[in-house]
C-alpha positions as CSV (number, residue, x, y, z in Angstrom):
1,M,-29.8,1.7,-37.2
2,P,-29.3,5.1,-35.4
3,V,-31.5,7.9,-36.5
4,S,-29.8,11.3,-36.9
5,T,-31.6,14.2,-35.3
6,G,-29.7,16.7,-37.4
7,G,-29.1,19.0,-34.5
8,K,-25.8,20.5,-33.3
9,L,-23.8,19.0,-30.5
10,P,-23.7,21.1,-27.3
11,P,-20.6,23.2,-26.9
12,I,-17.7,21.7,-25.0
13,V,-17.3,23.3,-21.6
14,W,-13.9,23.0,-20.0
15,T,-13.9,23.1,-16.2
16,R,-11.1,25.0,-14.5
17,P,-8.8,22.8,-12.4
18,D,-9.4,23.2,-8.7
19,R,-5.9,23.4,-7.2
20,G,-7.1,22.7,-3.7
21,K,-8.8,19.4,-4.9
22,I,-5.7,18.4,-6.8
23,L,-3.5,19.1,-3.7
24,R,-5.9,17.1,-1.4
25,D,-6.0,14.2,-3.8
26,D,-2.2,14.2,-4.0
27,L,-1.7,14.4,-0.2
28,F,-4.3,11.6,0.3
29,G,-2.5,9.4,-2.2
30,L,0.8,10.1,-0.5
31,A,-0.6,9.4,2.9
32,K,-2.1,6.1,1.6
33,T,1.3,5.1,0.2
34,V,3.1,5.8,3.5
35,V,0.5,3.8,5.4
36,V,0.8,0.8,3.1
37,T,4.6,1.0,3.2
38,L,4.7,1.1,7.0
39,L,2.2,-1.7,7.2
40,G,4.2,-3.8,4.8
41,M,7.4,-3.2,6.7
42,T,5.7,-4.1,10.0
43,V,4.4,-7.4,8.5
44,F,7.9,-8.1,7.1
45,I,9.6,-7.5,10.5
46,A,7.0,-9.5,12.4
47,T,7.3,-12.4,10.0
48,G,11.1,-12.4,10.5
49,M,10.8,-12.3,14.2
50,G,8.3,-15.1,14.2
51,I,10.6,-17.3,12.0
52,A,13.5,-16.6,14.4
53,I,11.4,-17.6,17.4
54,V,10.3,-20.8,15.7
55,V,13.8,-21.7,14.7
56,T,15.1,-21.0,18.2
57,T,12.4,-23.1,19.8
58,V,13.0,-26.0,17.5
59,L,16.8,-25.9,18.1
60,K,16.2,-25.8,21.9
61,A,13.8,-28.7,21.6
62,L,16.6,-30.7,19.9
63,G,19.0,-29.9,22.7
64,F,21.1,-27.2,21.0
65,D,21.4,-23.8,22.7
66,P,21.9,-21.1,20.1
67,S,23.0,-18.6,22.8
68,S,26.2,-20.6,23.3
69,L,27.4,-19.4,19.9
70,Y,27.6,-15.8,21.1
């Protein structure tokens, strides 16, 4: 069972917002979002190109030349 000391609580001290820190945090978050987005797009494009190369290789191995359709 907690024992009450009967003392007062310390006063609440509100810290002032540091606008520079807020701006740095926001810019860091934005930069991280841009990097993740670009990385995701790169992976998506590379996956599509890899699939296209595999499909073309399989079709050529089966004797069908996809370039004849152009």
